[in-house]
PDB file of N, CA, C and O in Angstrom:
ATOM      1  N   MET A   1      -5.916  -5.440  -6.178  1.00  0.00           N
ATOM      2  CA  MET A   1      -4.895  -6.222  -5.519  1.00  0.00           C
ATOM      3  C   MET A   1      -4.117  -5.332  -4.587  1.00  0.00           C
ATOM      4  O   MET A   1      -4.091  -4.112  -4.752  1.00  0.00           O
ATOM      5  N   ALA A   2      -3.497  -5.927  -3.630  1.00  0.00           N
ATOM      6  CA  ALA A   2      -2.648  -5.165  -2.723  1.00  0.00           C
ATOM      7  C   ALA A   2      -1.388  -4.737  -3.477  1.00  0.00           C
ATOM      8  O   ALA A   2      -1.115  -5.195  -4.586  1.00  0.00           O
ATOM      9  N   LEU A   3      -0.653  -3.867  -2.853  1.00  0.00           N
ATOM     10  CA  LEU A   3       0.598  -3.397  -3.434  1.00  0.00           C
ATOM     11  C   LEU A   3       1.762  -3.972  -2.645  1.00  0.00           C
ATOM     12  O   LEU A   3       1.593  -4.440  -1.519  1.00  0.00           O
ATOM     13  N   LYS A   4       2.950  -3.933  -3.248  1.00  0.00           N
ATOM     14  CA  LYS A   4       4.155  -4.366  -2.545  1.00  0.00           C
ATOM     15  C   LYS A   4       5.277  -3.402  -2.867  1.00  0.00           C
ATOM     16  O   LYS A   4       5.262  -2.718  -3.891  1.00  0.00           O
ATOM     17  N   ILE A   5       6.240  -3.361  -1.983  1.00  0.00           N
ATOM     18  CA  ILE A   5       7.410  -2.515  -2.160  1.00  0.00           C
ATOM     19  C   ILE A   5       8.563  -3.417  -2.573  1.00  0.00           C
ATOM     20  O   ILE A   5       8.872  -4.399  -1.897  1.00  0.00           O
ATOM     21  N   LEU A   6       9.186  -3.080  -3.675  1.00  0.00           N
ATOM     22  CA  LEU A   6      10.274  -3.892  -4.212  1.00  0.00           C
ATOM     23  C   LEU A   6      11.550  -3.731  -3.388  1.00  0.00           C
ATOM     24  O   LEU A   6      11.699  -2.781  -2.621  1.00  0.00           O
ATOM     25  N   ASP A   7      12.452  -4.672  -3.565  1.00  0.00           N
ATOM     26  CA  ASP A   7      13.735  -4.659  -2.858  1.00  0.00           C
ATOM     27  C   ASP A   7      14.581  -3.436  -3.206  1.00  0.00           C
ATOM     28  O   ASP A   7      15.543  -3.134  -2.500  1.00  0.00           O
ATOM     29  N   SER A   8      14.241  -2.738  -4.267  1.00  0.00           N
ATOM     30  CA  SER A   8      14.990  -1.544  -4.661  1.00  0.00           C
ATOM     31  C   SER A   8      14.642  -0.331  -3.795  1.00  0.00           C
ATOM     32  O   SER A   8      15.186   0.752  -4.013  1.00  0.00           O
ATOM     33  N   CYS A   9      13.759  -0.490  -2.832  1.00  0.00           N
ATOM     34  CA  CYS A   9      13.371   0.582  -1.907  1.00  0.00           C
ATOM     35  C   CYS A   9      14.620   1.193  -1.262  1.00  0.00           C
ATOM     36  O   CYS A   9      15.530   0.476  -0.845  1.00  0.00           O
ATOM     37  N   ILE A  10      14.649   2.522  -1.187  1.00  0.00           N
ATOM     38  CA  ILE A  10      15.795   3.216  -0.590  1.00  0.00           C
ATOM     39  C   ILE A  10      15.466   3.762   0.809  1.00  0.00           C
ATOM     40  O   ILE A  10      16.231   4.551   1.364  1.00  0.00           O
ATOM     41  N   ASN A  11      14.335   3.343   1.370  1.00  0.00           N
ATOM     42  CA  ASN A  11      13.927   3.768   2.714  1.00  0.00           C
ATOM     43  C   ASN A  11      13.897   5.288   2.853  1.00  0.00           C
ATOM     44  O   ASN A  11      14.423   5.844   3.817  1.00  0.00           O
ATOM     45  N   CYS A  12      13.284   5.941   1.893  1.00  0.00           N
ATOM     46  CA  CYS A  12      13.246   7.406   1.886  1.00  0.00           C
ATOM     47  C   CYS A  12      12.219   7.972   2.866  1.00  0.00           C
ATOM     48  O   CYS A  12      12.211   9.177   3.117  1.00  0.00           O
ATOM     49  N   ASP A  13      11.361   7.129   3.419  1.00  0.00           N
ATOM     50  CA  ASP A  13      10.341   7.533   4.398  1.00  0.00           C
ATOM     51  C   ASP A  13       9.184   8.330   3.799  1.00  0.00           C
ATOM     52  O   ASP A  13       8.449   8.981   4.543  1.00  0.00           O
ATOM     53  N   MET A  14       9.004   8.299   2.502  1.00  0.00           N
ATOM     54  CA  MET A  14       7.919   9.054   1.881  1.00  0.00           C
ATOM     55  C   MET A  14       6.580   8.315   1.968  1.00  0.00           C
ATOM     56  O   MET A  14       5.545   8.953   2.158  1.00  0.00           O
ATOM     57  N   CYS A  15       6.577   7.012   1.838  1.00  0.00           N
ATOM     58  CA  CYS A  15       5.325   6.258   1.724  1.00  0.00           C
ATOM     59  C   CYS A  15       4.616   6.042   3.056  1.00  0.00           C
ATOM     60  O   CYS A  15       3.392   6.151   3.135  1.00  0.00           O
ATOM     61  N   ASP A  16       5.370   5.740   4.085  1.00  0.00           N
ATOM     62  CA  ASP A  16       4.791   5.380   5.381  1.00  0.00           C
ATOM     63  C   ASP A  16       3.788   6.414   5.892  1.00  0.00           C
ATOM     64  O   ASP A  16       2.658   6.038   6.204  1.00  0.00           O
ATOM     65  N   PRO A  17       4.141   7.684   5.992  1.00  0.00           N
ATOM     66  CA  PRO A  17       3.169   8.638   6.532  1.00  0.00           C
ATOM     67  C   PRO A  17       1.987   8.921   5.602  1.00  0.00           C
ATOM     68  O   PRO A  17       0.981   9.479   6.040  1.00  0.00           O
ATOM     69  N   GLU A  18       2.095   8.547   4.342  1.00  0.00           N
ATOM     70  CA  GLU A  18       1.025   8.808   3.384  1.00  0.00           C
ATOM     71  C   GLU A  18      -0.072   7.750   3.387  1.00  0.00           C
ATOM     72  O   GLU A  18      -1.155   7.987   2.851  1.00  0.00           O
ATOM     73  N   CYS A  19       0.189   6.586   3.984  1.00  0.00           N
ATOM     74  CA  CYS A  19      -0.770   5.486   3.939  1.00  0.00           C
ATOM     75  C   CYS A  19      -1.921   5.729   4.925  1.00  0.00           C
ATOM     76  O   CYS A  19      -1.694   5.765   6.134  1.00  0.00           O
ATOM     77  N   PRO A  20      -3.150   5.894   4.423  1.00  0.00           N
ATOM     78  CA  PRO A  20      -4.283   6.168   5.312  1.00  0.00           C
ATOM     79  C   PRO A  20      -4.731   4.950   6.118  1.00  0.00           C
ATOM     80  O   PRO A  20      -5.511   5.082   7.060  1.00  0.00           O
ATOM     81  N   ASN A  21      -4.240   3.768   5.752  1.00  0.00           N
ATOM     82  CA  ASN A  21      -4.637   2.542   6.443  1.00  0.00           C
ATOM     83  C   ASN A  21      -3.584   2.036   7.416  1.00  0.00           C
ATOM     84  O   ASN A  21      -3.811   1.042   8.106  1.00  0.00           O
ATOM     85  N   GLY A  22      -2.450   2.694   7.484  1.00  0.00           N
ATOM     86  CA  GLY A  22      -1.379   2.215   8.344  1.00  0.00           C
ATOM     87  C   GLY A  22      -0.813   0.888   7.879  1.00  0.00           C
ATOM     88  O   GLY A  22      -0.344   0.089   8.689  1.00  0.00           O
ATOM     89  N   ALA A  23      -0.858   0.649   6.569  1.00  0.00           N
ATOM     90  CA  ALA A  23      -0.420  -0.634   6.017  1.00  0.00           C
ATOM     91  C   ALA A  23       1.086  -0.703   5.775  1.00  0.00           C
ATOM     92  O   ALA A  23       1.620  -1.786   5.537  1.00  0.00           O
ATOM     93  N   ILE A  24       1.776   0.434   5.832  1.00  0.00           N
ATOM     94  CA  ILE A  24       3.199   0.462   5.510  1.00  0.00           C
ATOM     95  C   ILE A  24       4.011   0.629   6.783  1.00  0.00           C
ATOM     96  O   ILE A  24       3.785   1.545   7.574  1.00  0.00           O
ATOM     97  N   THR A  25       4.963  -0.281   6.959  1.00  0.00           N
ATOM     98  CA  THR A  25       5.864  -0.217   8.107  1.00  0.00           C
ATOM     99  C   THR A  25       7.279  -0.542   7.652  1.00  0.00           C
ATOM    100  O   THR A  25       7.491  -1.155   6.606  1.00  0.00           O
ATOM    101  N   LEU A  26       8.232  -0.119   8.455  1.00  0.00           N
ATOM    102  CA  LEU A  26       9.621  -0.422   8.144  1.00  0.00           C
ATOM    103  C   LEU A  26       9.921  -1.846   8.580  1.00  0.00           C
ATOM    104  O   LEU A  26       9.798  -2.189   9.756  1.00  0.00           O
ATOM    105  N   GLY A  27      10.314  -2.668   7.618  1.00  0.00           N
ATOM    106  CA  GLY A  27      10.672  -4.049   7.903  1.00  0.00           C
ATOM    107  C   GLY A  27      12.129  -4.141   8.303  1.00  0.00           C
ATOM    108  O   GLY A  27      12.730  -3.139   8.689  1.00  0.00           O
ATOM    109  N   ALA A  28      12.704  -5.326   8.216  1.00  0.00           N
ATOM    110  CA  ALA A  28      14.097  -5.548   8.594  1.00  0.00           C
ATOM    111  C   ALA A  28      15.060  -4.756   7.708  1.00  0.00           C
ATOM    112  O   ALA A  28      16.070  -4.238   8.184  1.00  0.00           O
ATOM    113  N   ASP A  29      14.737  -4.667   6.418  1.00  0.00           N
ATOM    114  CA  ASP A  29      15.637  -3.984   5.482  1.00  0.00           C
ATOM    115  C   ASP A  29      14.981  -2.831   4.737  1.00  0.00           C
ATOM    116  O   ASP A  29      15.609  -1.801   4.492  1.00  0.00           O
ATOM    117  N   ILE A  30      13.716  -3.010   4.378  1.00  0.00           N
ATOM    118  CA  ILE A  30      13.001  -1.997   3.591  1.00  0.00           C
ATOM    119  C   ILE A  30      11.587  -1.848   4.142  1.00  0.00           C
ATOM    120  O   ILE A  30      11.157  -2.608   5.010  1.00  0.00           O
ATOM    121  N   TYR A  31      10.877  -0.856   3.620  1.00  0.00           N
ATOM    122  CA  TYR A  31       9.475  -0.716   3.990  1.00  0.00           C
ATOM    123  C   TYR A  31       8.680  -1.876   3.404  1.00  0.00           C
ATOM    124  O   TYR A  31       9.015  -2.405   2.344  1.00  0.00           O
ATOM    125  N   GLU A  32       7.613  -2.264   4.117  1.00  0.00           N
ATOM    126  CA  GLU A  32       6.768  -3.378   3.697  1.00  0.00           C
ATOM    127  C   GLU A  32       5.305  -2.950   3.774  1.00  0.00           C
ATOM    128  O   GLU A  32       4.944  -2.065   4.550  1.00  0.00           O
ATOM    129  N   ILE A  33       4.477  -3.586   2.964  1.00  0.00           N
ATOM    130  CA  ILE A  33       3.041  -3.310   2.958  1.00  0.00           C
ATOM    131  C   ILE A  33       2.302  -4.532   3.475  1.00  0.00           C
ATOM    132  O   ILE A  33       2.484  -5.640   2.970  1.00  0.00           O
ATOM    133  N   ASP A  34       1.472  -4.324   4.479  1.00  0.00           N
ATOM    134  CA  ASP A  34       0.632  -5.380   5.043  1.00  0.00           C
ATOM    135  C   ASP A  34      -0.565  -5.571   4.105  1.00  0.00           C
ATOM    136  O   ASP A  34      -1.410  -4.683   3.988  1.00  0.00           O
ATOM    137  N   VAL A  35      -0.638  -6.716   3.445  1.00  0.00           N
ATOM    138  CA  VAL A  35      -1.692  -6.958   2.463  1.00  0.00           C
ATOM    139  C   VAL A  35      -3.076  -6.967   3.097  1.00  0.00           C
ATOM    140  O   VAL A  35      -4.070  -6.724   2.413  1.00  0.00           O
ATOM    141  N   ASP A  36      -3.155  -7.244   4.398  1.00  0.00           N
ATOM    142  CA  ASP A  36      -4.451  -7.247   5.079  1.00  0.00           C
ATOM    143  C   ASP A  36      -4.970  -5.838   5.338  1.00  0.00           C
ATOM    144  O   ASP A  36      -6.143  -5.658   5.664  1.00  0.00           O
ATOM    145  N   LYS A  37      -4.103  -4.837   5.195  1.00  0.00           N
ATOM    146  CA  LYS A  37      -4.513  -3.449   5.406  1.00  0.00           C
ATOM    147  C   LYS A  37      -4.506  -2.607   4.132  1.00  0.00           C
ATOM    148  O   LYS A  37      -5.097  -1.528   4.106  1.00  0.00           O
ATOM    149  N   CYS A  38      -3.856  -3.078   3.090  1.00  0.00           N
ATOM    150  CA  CYS A  38      -3.739  -2.295   1.857  1.00  0.00           C
ATOM    151  C   CYS A  38      -5.032  -2.365   1.046  1.00  0.00           C
ATOM    152  O   CYS A  38      -5.488  -3.442   0.661  1.00  0.00           O
ATOM    153  N   THR A  39      -5.608  -1.194   0.797  1.00  0.00           N
ATOM    154  CA  THR A  39      -6.810  -1.103  -0.046  1.00  0.00           C
ATOM    155  C   THR A  39      -6.517  -0.339  -1.331  1.00  0.00           C
ATOM    156  O   THR A  39      -7.442   0.021  -2.060  1.00  0.00           O
ATOM    157  N   GLU A  40      -5.242  -0.088  -1.619  1.00  0.00           N
ATOM    158  CA  GLU A  40      -4.832   0.759  -2.734  1.00  0.00           C
ATOM    159  C   GLU A  40      -5.477   2.134  -2.618  1.00  0.00           C
ATOM    160  O   GLU A  40      -5.724   2.800  -3.623  1.00  0.00           O
ATOM    161  N   CYS A  41      -5.745   2.549  -1.395  1.00  0.00           N
ATOM    162  CA  CYS A  41      -6.347   3.841  -1.049  1.00  0.00           C
ATOM    163  C   CYS A  41      -7.811   3.962  -1.455  1.00  0.00           C
ATOM    164  O   CYS A  41      -8.381   5.051  -1.379  1.00  0.00           O
ATOM    165  N   ILE A  42      -8.432   2.859  -1.886  1.00  0.00           N
ATOM    166  CA  ILE A  42      -9.862   2.889  -2.168  1.00  0.00           C
ATOM    167  C   ILE A  42     -10.579   3.257  -0.876  1.00  0.00           C
ATOM    168  O   ILE A  42     -10.294   2.705   0.186  1.00  0.00           O
ATOM    169  N   GLY A  43     -11.509   4.191  -0.983  1.00  0.00           N
ATOM    170  CA  GLY A  43     -12.219   4.709   0.175  1.00  0.00           C
ATOM    171  C   GLY A  43     -11.591   5.982   0.710  1.00  0.00           C
ATOM    172  O   GLY A  43     -12.202   6.689   1.512  1.00  0.00           O
ATOM    173  N   HIS A  44     -10.374   6.281   0.273  1.00  0.00           N
ATOM    174  CA  HIS A  44      -9.668   7.490   0.707  1.00  0.00           C
ATOM    175  C   HIS A  44      -9.331   8.404  -0.469  1.00  0.00           C
ATOM    176  O   HIS A  44      -9.689   9.581  -0.465  1.00  0.00           O
ATOM    177  N   TYR A  45      -8.648   7.865  -1.468  1.00  0.00           N
ATOM    178  CA  TYR A  45      -8.131   8.662  -2.579  1.00  0.00           C
ATOM    179  C   TYR A  45      -8.412   7.972  -3.908  1.00  0.00           C
ATOM    180  O   TYR A  45      -8.797   6.803  -3.951  1.00  0.00           O
ATOM    181  N   ASP A  46      -8.212   8.719  -4.988  1.00  0.00           N
ATOM    182  CA  ASP A  46      -8.440   8.173  -6.328  1.00  0.00           C
ATOM    183  C   ASP A  46      -7.340   7.221  -6.775  1.00  0.00           C
ATOM    184  O   ASP A  46      -7.563   6.361  -7.627  1.00  0.00           O
ATOM    185  N   GLN A  47      -6.163   7.376  -6.205  1.00  0.00           N
ATOM    186  CA  GLN A  47      -5.042   6.500  -6.545  1.00  0.00           C
ATOM    187  C   GLN A  47      -4.195   6.265  -5.308  1.00  0.00           C
ATOM    188  O   GLN A  47      -4.241   7.061  -4.371  1.00  0.00           O
ATOM    189  N   PRO A  48      -3.426   5.193  -5.286  1.00  0.00           N
ATOM    190  CA  PRO A  48      -2.594   4.903  -4.119  1.00  0.00           C
ATOM    191  C   PRO A  48      -1.559   6.003  -3.876  1.00  0.00           C
ATOM    192  O   PRO A  48      -0.771   6.328  -4.763  1.00  0.00           O
ATOM    193  N   THR A  49      -1.566   6.563  -2.685  1.00  0.00           N
ATOM    194  CA  THR A  49      -0.638   7.653  -2.396  1.00  0.00           C
ATOM    195  C   THR A  49       0.806   7.173  -2.325  1.00  0.00           C
ATOM    196  O   THR A  49       1.723   7.920  -2.669  1.00  0.00           O
ATOM    197  N   CYS A  50       1.019   5.937  -1.883  1.00  0.00           N
ATOM    198  CA  CYS A  50       2.398   5.436  -1.805  1.00  0.00           C
ATOM    199  C   CYS A  50       3.038   5.389  -3.193  1.00  0.00           C
ATOM    200  O   CYS A  50       4.231   5.651  -3.346  1.00  0.00           O
ATOM    201  N   VAL A  51       2.239   5.054  -4.190  1.00  0.00           N
ATOM    202  CA  VAL A  51       2.749   5.004  -5.566  1.00  0.00           C
ATOM    203  C   VAL A  51       3.115   6.409  -6.020  1.00  0.00           C
ATOM    204  O   VAL A  51       4.166   6.618  -6.627  1.00  0.00           O
ATOM    205  N   SER A  52       2.246   7.373  -5.724  1.00  0.00           N
ATOM    206  CA  SER A  52       2.472   8.731  -6.225  1.00  0.00           C
ATOM    207  C   SER A  52       3.635   9.442  -5.542  1.00  0.00           C
ATOM    208  O   SER A  52       4.243  10.329  -6.142  1.00  0.00           O
ATOM    209  N   VAL A  53       3.959   9.074  -4.298  1.00  0.00           N
ATOM    210  CA  VAL A  53       5.059   9.765  -3.602  1.00  0.00           C
ATOM    211  C   VAL A  53       6.402   9.051  -3.711  1.00  0.00           C
ATOM    212  O   VAL A  53       7.427   9.627  -3.347  1.00  0.00           O
ATOM    213  N   CYS A  54       6.425   7.834  -4.196  1.00  0.00           N
ATOM    214  CA  CYS A  54       7.675   7.071  -4.274  1.00  0.00           C
ATOM    215  C   CYS A  54       8.601   7.685  -5.333  1.00  0.00           C
ATOM    216  O   CYS A  54       8.249   7.734  -6.512  1.00  0.00           O
ATOM    217  N   PRO A  55       9.780   8.150  -4.915  1.00  0.00           N
ATOM    218  CA  PRO A  55      10.674   8.806  -5.878  1.00  0.00           C
ATOM    219  C   PRO A  55      11.384   7.855  -6.833  1.00  0.00           C
ATOM    220  O   PRO A  55      11.952   8.292  -7.834  1.00  0.00           O
ATOM    221  N   ILE A  56      11.358   6.563  -6.533  1.00  0.00           N
ATOM    222  CA  ILE A  56      12.063   5.622  -7.422  1.00  0.00           C
ATOM    223  C   ILE A  56      11.132   4.588  -8.043  1.00  0.00           C
ATOM    224  O   ILE A  56      11.595   3.625  -8.654  1.00  0.00           O
ATOM    225  N   ASP A  57       9.831   4.778  -7.892  1.00  0.00           N
ATOM    226  CA  ASP A  57       8.840   3.911  -8.540  1.00  0.00           C
ATOM    227  C   ASP A  57       9.009   2.444  -8.145  1.00  0.00           C
ATOM    228  O   ASP A  57       9.039   1.566  -9.007  1.00  0.00           O
ATOM    229  N   CYS A  58       9.120   2.178  -6.838  1.00  0.00           N
ATOM    230  CA  CYS A  58       9.321   0.791  -6.398  1.00  0.00           C
ATOM    231  C   CYS A  58       8.085   0.195  -5.730  1.00  0.00           C
ATOM    232  O   CYS A  58       8.178  -0.873  -5.124  1.00  0.00           O
ATOM    233  N   VAL A  59       6.930   0.858  -5.824  1.00  0.00           N
ATOM    234  CA  VAL A  59       5.689   0.298  -5.295  1.00  0.00           C
ATOM    235  C   VAL A  59       4.890  -0.236  -6.480  1.00  0.00           C
ATOM    236  O   VAL A  59       4.497   0.514  -7.374  1.00  0.00           O
ATOM    237  N   LYS A  60       4.664  -1.526  -6.466  1.00  0.00           N
ATOM    238  CA  LYS A  60       4.036  -2.204  -7.609  1.00  0.00           C
ATOM    239  C   LYS A  60       2.892  -3.093  -7.137  1.00  0.00           C
ATOM    240  O   LYS A  60       2.795  -3.402  -5.950  1.00  0.00           O
ATOM    241  N   PRO A  61       2.019  -3.508  -8.070  1.00  0.00           N
ATOM    242  CA  PRO A  61       0.960  -4.463  -7.705  1.00  0.00           C
ATOM    243  C   PRO A  61       1.568  -5.767  -7.204  1.00  0.00           C
ATOM    244  O   PRO A  61       2.574  -6.246  -7.728  1.00  0.00           O
ATOM    245  N   ASP A  62       0.937  -6.325  -6.183  1.00  0.00           N
ATOM    246  CA  ASP A  62       1.375  -7.601  -5.617  1.00  0.00           C
ATOM    247  C   ASP A  62       0.571  -8.707  -6.296  1.00  0.00           C
ATOM    248  O   ASP A  62      -0.580  -8.956  -5.936  1.00  0.00           O
ATOM    249  N   LEU A  63       1.170  -9.356  -7.261  1.00  0.00           N
ATOM    250  CA  LEU A  63       0.475 -10.370  -8.047  1.00  0.00           C
ATOM    251  C   LEU A  63       0.124 -11.611  -7.234  1.00  0.00           C
ATOM    252  O   LEU A  63      -0.660 -12.449  -7.682  1.00  0.00           O
ATOM    253  N   ASP A  64       0.701 -11.732  -6.040  1.00  0.00           N
ATOM    254  CA  ASP A  64       0.356 -12.843  -5.157  1.00  0.00           C
ATOM    255  C   ASP A  64      -0.895 -12.558  -4.332  1.00  0.00           C
ATOM    256  O   ASP A  64      -1.403 -13.447  -3.650  1.00  0.00           O
ATOM    257  N   HIS A  65      -1.393 -11.329  -4.389  1.00  0.00           N
ATOM    258  CA  HIS A  65      -2.572 -10.926  -3.620  1.00  0.00           C
ATOM    259  C   HIS A  65      -3.516 -10.110  -4.499  1.00  0.00           C
ATOM    260  O   HIS A  65      -3.703  -8.913  -4.282  1.00  0.00           O
ATOM    261  N   VAL A  66      -4.101 -10.763  -5.482  1.00  0.00           N
ATOM    262  CA  VAL A  66      -4.985 -10.103  -6.431  1.00  0.00           C
ATOM    263  C   VAL A  66      -6.370  -9.935  -5.811  1.00  0.00           C
ATOM    264  O   VAL A  66      -6.969 -10.901  -5.336  1.00  0.00           O
ATOM    265  N   GLU A  67      -6.875  -8.693  -5.820  1.00  0.00           N
ATOM    266  CA  GLU A  67      -8.200  -8.376  -5.301  1.00  0.00           C
ATOM    267  C   GLU A  67      -8.865  -7.393  -6.256  1.00  0.00           C
ATOM    268  O   GLU A  67      -8.208  -6.506  -6.800  1.00  0.00           O
ATOM    269  N   ASP A  68     -10.171  -7.553  -6.458  1.00  0.00           N
ATOM    270  CA  ASP A  68     -10.873  -6.592  -7.294  1.00  0.00           C
ATOM    271  C   ASP A  68     -11.322  -5.404  -6.442  1.00  0.00           C
ATOM    272  O   ASP A  68     -11.135  -5.396  -5.226  1.00  0.00           O
ATOM    273  N   GLU A  69     -11.911  -4.412  -7.090  1.00  0.00           N
ATOM    274  CA  GLU A  69     -12.313  -3.190  -6.394  1.00  0.00           C
ATOM    275  C   GLU A  69     -13.325  -3.466  -5.285  1.00  0.00           C
ATOM    276  O   GLU A  69     -13.274  -2.825  -4.235  1.00  0.00           O
ATOM    277  N   ASP A  70     -14.237  -4.402  -5.497  1.00  0.00           N
ATOM    278  CA  ASP A  70     -15.217  -4.739  -4.463  1.00  0.00           C
ATOM    279  C   ASP A  70     -14.548  -5.308  -3.215  1.00  0.00           C
ATOM    280  O   ASP A  70     -14.931  -4.970  -2.096  1.00  0.00           O
ATOM    281  N   ALA A  71     -13.552  -6.169  -3.403  1.00  0.00           N
ATOM    282  CA  ALA A  71     -12.833  -6.750  -2.267  1.00  0.00           C
ATOM    283  C   ALA A  71     -12.043  -5.678  -1.524  1.00  0.00           C
ATOM    284  O   ALA A  71     -11.985  -5.689  -0.294  1.00  0.00           O
ATOM    285  N   LEU A  72     -11.435  -4.754  -2.267  1.00  0.00           N
ATOM    286  CA  LEU A  72     -10.686  -3.672  -1.633  1.00  0.00           C
ATOM    287  C   LEU A  72     -11.612  -2.748  -0.857  1.00  0.00           C
ATOM    288  O   LEU A  72     -11.264  -2.288   0.230  1.00  0.00           O
ATOM    289  N   LEU A  73     -12.785  -2.476  -1.406  1.00  0.00           N
ATOM    290  CA  LEU A  73     -13.760  -1.635  -0.707  1.00  0.00           C
ATOM    291  C   LEU A  73     -14.272  -2.330   0.549  1.00  0.00           C
ATOM    292  O   LEU A  73     -14.455  -1.680   1.578  1.00  0.00           O
ATOM    293  N   ALA A  74     -14.503  -3.631   0.484  1.00  0.00           N
ATOM    294  CA  ALA A  74     -14.937  -4.386   1.666  1.00  0.00           C
ATOM    295  C   ALA A  74     -13.843  -4.348   2.741  1.00  0.00           C
ATOM    296  O   ALA A  74     -14.148  -4.258   3.930  1.00  0.00           O
ATOM    297  N   LYS A  75     -12.592  -4.413   2.334  1.00  0.00           N
ATOM    298  CA  LYS A  75     -11.484  -4.329   3.288  1.00  0.00           C
ATOM    299  C   LYS A  75     -11.461  -2.940   3.936  1.00  0.00           C
ATOM    300  O   LYS A  75     -11.229  -2.815   5.139  1.00  0.00           O
ATOM    301  N   PHE A  76     -11.703  -1.898   3.131  1.00  0.00           N
ATOM    302  CA  PHE A  76     -11.776  -0.535   3.670  1.00  0.00           C
ATOM    303  C   PHE A  76     -12.869  -0.440   4.742  1.00  0.00           C
ATOM    304  O   PHE A  76     -12.647   0.129   5.810  1.00  0.00           O
ATOM    305  N   VAL A  77     -14.039  -0.996   4.453  1.00  0.00           N
ATOM    306  CA  VAL A  77     -15.147  -0.955   5.413  1.00  0.00           C
ATOM    307  C   VAL A  77     -14.783  -1.718   6.684  1.00  0.00           C
ATOM    308  O   VAL A  77     -15.096  -1.272   7.787  1.00  0.00           O
ATOM    309  N   ARG A  78     -14.124  -2.866   6.533  1.00  0.00           N
ATOM    310  CA  ARG A  78     -13.692  -3.652   7.687  1.00  0.00           C
ATOM    311  C   ARG A  78     -12.712  -2.875   8.554  1.00  0.00           C
ATOM    312  O   ARG A  78     -12.777  -2.927   9.782  1.00  0.00           O
ATOM    313  N   LEU A  79     -11.801  -2.153   7.901  1.00  0.00           N
ATOM    314  CA  LEU A  79     -10.772  -1.408   8.623  1.00  0.00           C
ATOM    315  C   LEU A  79     -11.305  -0.133   9.288  1.00  0.00           C
ATOM    316  O   LEU A  79     -10.861   0.248  10.371  1.00  0.00           O
ATOM    317  N   HIS A  80     -12.263   0.516   8.620  1.00  0.00           N
ATOM    318  CA  HIS A  80     -12.688   1.836   9.066  1.00  0.00           C
ATOM    319  C   HIS A  80     -14.157   1.937   9.478  1.00  0.00           C
ATOM    320  O   HIS A  80     -14.623   2.995   9.900  1.00  0.00           O
ATOM    321  N   GLY A  81     -14.877   0.827   9.351  1.00  0.00           N
ATOM    322  CA  GLY A  81     -16.273   0.810   9.750  1.00  0.00           C
ATOM    323  C   GLY A  81     -17.080   1.630   8.881  1.00  0.00           C
ATOM    324  O   GLY A  81     -18.291   1.730   9.075  1.00  0.00           O
TER     325      GLY A  81
END
């Protein structure tokens, strides 16, 4: 599944540069994750880098966008050829 950034985000700027898919951008109030670009770092890393660098643990699974590993890998291929 894609990930989402909770409203508790403090805009620390740690996650945005770590995203290999360019899925994280600064929204109106907090950083946001584009579900069409988020692969949970499948195809790049063993675990999502945004989760590992977040100092307040506010990056969580997006239960509204559940995807299995095959779907995430297909999204990676679509994004990166």
